[in-house]
C-alpha positions in Angstrom: -0.2 -0.2 -0.1 1.0 3.4 -0.7 2.1 5.9 1.6 -0.8 8.5 0.2 -3.6 5.4 0.3 -1.9 4.9 4.5 -2.4 8.7 5.2 -5.4 8.9 4.1 -6.8 5.7 6.0 -5.4 6.7 9.6 -7.1 10.6 8.9 -10.2 8.7 7.9 -9.5 6.7 11.6 -8.8 9.7 13.4 -11.8 11.3 12.2 -13.7 8.3 13.1 -12.1 8.2 16.6 -12.4 11.8 17.3 -8.4 11.5 18.2 -7.5 14.9 17.9 -3.5 14.2 18.6 -4.0 11.7 15.9 -5.9 13.2 13.0 -3.0 16.6 13.5 -0.3 14.3 13.4 -0.9 12.9 10.3 -2.7 15.8 8.7 1.0 16.8 9.3 2.7 13.6 7.2 -0.3 14.6 4.7 1.3 17.6 3.7 4.5 15.7 3.5 3.1 12.6 1.2 1.7 15.5 -1.1 -2.6 15.0 0.0 -4.2 18.0 -1.4 -6.6 20.1 1.0 -9.3 18.7 -0.5 -8.2 14.5 0.3 -7.4 15.2 3.2 -11.7 16.7 3.3 -12.6 13.7 1.5 -11.3 11.9 4.1 -13.2 13.3 6.8 -16.0 13.4 5.1 -16.1 9.5 4.7 -15.2 9.5 8.3 -17.8 10.8 9.7 -20.6 9.3 7.1 -18.8 6.1 9.0 -19.1 7.6 12.3 -23.0 8.7 11.4 -23.8 4.9 10.6 -22.4 3.4 13.7 -24.4 6.3 16.1 -27.8 5.6 14.1 -27.1 1.9 14.5 -26.8 1.6 18.0 -29.9 4.4 18.4 -31.4 1.4 16.5 -30.3 -1.0 19.2 -31.3 0.9 22.1 -34.5 1.7 21.1 -35.0 -2.2 19.9 -33.7 -3.1 24.2 -36.9 -0.2 24.4 -38.9 -1.6 22.9 -39.8 1.0 20.9 -41.0 0.9 16.8 -38.4 3.5 15.8 -35.8 2.7 13.4 -33.1 5.4 11.9 -32.1 4.7 8.4 -28.1 4.0 7.9 -26.0 5.8 5.6 -24.5 2.9 5.2 -27.4 0.7 4.4 -28.7 2.7 1.7 -31.1 0.4 -0.6 -30.9 -2.0 2.4 -34.3 -2.8 4.6 -33.4 -1.4 8.2 -33.8 -4.5 10.0 -31.2 -6.3 8.0 -28.6 -3.7 8.6 -29.9 -3.5 12.2 -29.6 -7.5 12.6 -25.9 -7.3 10.3 -25.2 -4.7 13.5 -26.2 -7.0 16.4 -24.2 -9.8 14.5 -21.3 -7.6 14.8 -22.2 -6.3 18.2 -22.2 -10.0 19.8 -18.9 -11.0 17.6 -17.0 -8.2 19.6 -18.8 -9.7 22.9 -17.1 -13.0 21.8 -13.9 -11.3 21.2 -13.6 -9.7 24.9 -14.7 -12.8 26.9 -12.2 -14.9 24.4 -9.6 -11.9 25.4 -10.6 -12.5 29.5 -10.2 -16.0 29.7 -6.4 -15.7 28.0 -5.8 -12.9 30.8 -7.3 -15.3 33.5 -5.3 -18.6 32.0 -2.2 -16.6 31.4 -2.0 -15.0 35.2 -3.2 -18.5 36.3 
């Protein structure tokens, strides 16, 4: 992967993670590898869309747990039924929980 692509990914990741120091660091690198202001802005805008989708997905999850029917459309699910997108989110949450449990078990086993 070329350096410009790596820096664009890092800028987008920093934006999605709300990591200002990370964004500032990679912003400095972006200029060094020749990225334009437009390219930097596009990476930040795309990351914001992803972040917005995650926010809407958690709102859907909360509404579901609360027994509410209201579902928010996810930017990443345009053209897909909202229920399928919510199911995808729930599957990812279960996967993350499983990884967390495996990690905890490994730590406990290594400390014994």
